[in-house]
C-alpha positions as CSV (number, residue, x, y, z in Angstrom):
1,M,6.4,-12.5,-4.0
2,N,9.2,-12.3,-1.5
3,R,8.9,-12.6,2.3
4,N,8.8,-8.8,2.8
5,E,6.1,-8.3,0.1
6,I,4.0,-11.0,1.7
7,A,4.4,-9.5,5.2
8,V,3.4,-6.0,4.0
9,L,0.5,-7.2,1.9
10,N,-0.9,-9.3,4.8
11,I,-1.0,-6.1,7.0
12,L,-2.3,-3.9,4.2
13,N,-5.1,-6.4,3.4
14,Q,-6.6,-5.5,6.8
15,R,-6.4,-1.8,5.9
16,R,-8.8,-1.3,3.0
17,G,-10.1,2.2,2.4
18,K,-8.6,5.6,3.5
19,P,-10.2,5.5,6.9
20,N,-8.1,2.5,7.7
21,V,-4.7,4.0,6.8
22,I,-1.6,2.7,8.5
23,T,1.2,5.1,9.1
24,Y,4.6,4.6,7.4
25,S,6.3,4.1,10.8
26,E,3.7,1.7,12.1
27,L,3.9,-0.5,9.0
28,A,7.7,-0.4,8.9
29,G,7.9,-1.3,12.6
30,Q,5.5,-4.2,12.2
31,V,7.5,-5.8,9.3
32,G,10.9,-4.8,10.6
33,L,12.0,-2.6,7.6
34,S,13.6,0.8,7.3
35,G,11.5,3.5,5.6
36,R,13.5,3.2,2.4
37,A,13.1,-0.6,2.3
38,L,9.4,-0.2,3.0
39,R,9.0,2.2,0.0
40,Y,10.9,-0.2,-2.2
41,V,8.6,-3.1,-1.2
42,V,5.4,-1.1,-1.6
43,R,6.6,0.1,-5.1
44,G,7.2,-3.5,-6.0
45,L,3.8,-4.6,-4.9
46,I,2.2,-1.8,-6.9
47,L,4.2,-2.2,-10.1
48,D,5.2,-5.9,-10.2
49,H,2.1,-7.4,-8.6
50,N,-0.6,-4.8,-9.4
51,V,-1.7,-4.4,-5.8
52,P,-3.9,-1.2,-5.5
53,I,-1.9,0.5,-2.7
54,C,-2.7,4.1,-2.1
55,T,-0.8,6.8,-0.2
56,S,-2.4,9.3,2.1
57,Y,-0.5,12.5,2.7
58,D,-2.9,13.6,5.5
59,R,-0.9,15.8,7.9
60,D,-2.2,14.0,10.9
61,R,-2.3,10.4,9.6
62,G,-0.3,9.9,6.4
63,G,0.4,6.3,5.3
64,Y,-0.7,3.4,3.2
65,Y,-3.9,1.6,2.6
66,I,-5.5,-0.6,-0.1
67,A,-8.0,1.0,-2.4
68,R,-11.6,-0.3,-2.1
69,T,-12.5,1.0,-5.6
70,V,-10.6,2.2,-8.7
71,G,-11.3,5.9,-8.1
72,N,-10.3,5.6,-4.4
73,C,-6.6,6.0,-5.1
74,G,-6.1,8.7,-7.7
75,R,-2.3,8.5,-7.6
76,R,0.2,7.9,-10.4
77,Y,-0.1,4.1,-10.1
78,T,-3.9,4.2,-10.8
79,S,-3.6,2.2,-14.1
80,S,-1.9,-0.7,-12.2
81,A,-4.5,-0.5,-9.4
82,S,-7.3,-0.5,-12.0
83,T,-6.0,-3.7,-13.5
84,A,-5.8,-5.4,-10.1
85,L,-9.3,-4.3,-8.9
86,K,-10.9,-5.5,-12.1
87,S,-9.5,-9.0,-11.7
């Protein structure tokens, strides 16, 4: 993992479950990345490292969080998340 992936993962590890979502702008600000760079890092964590990161599109509080269970995410990366949660 690179420095940005580790920084994002450290923050998201404290945000397990949808009630603990962190907004895109909060996360980007905490790690010092642009929105585009943050999306690239999150995509890498999901696809390359099998981290079960979910996206919330809630109108009031959309952002990222780590799934607590396999069924918690329900997005297109579920198969990668399932692998990570079973480990």
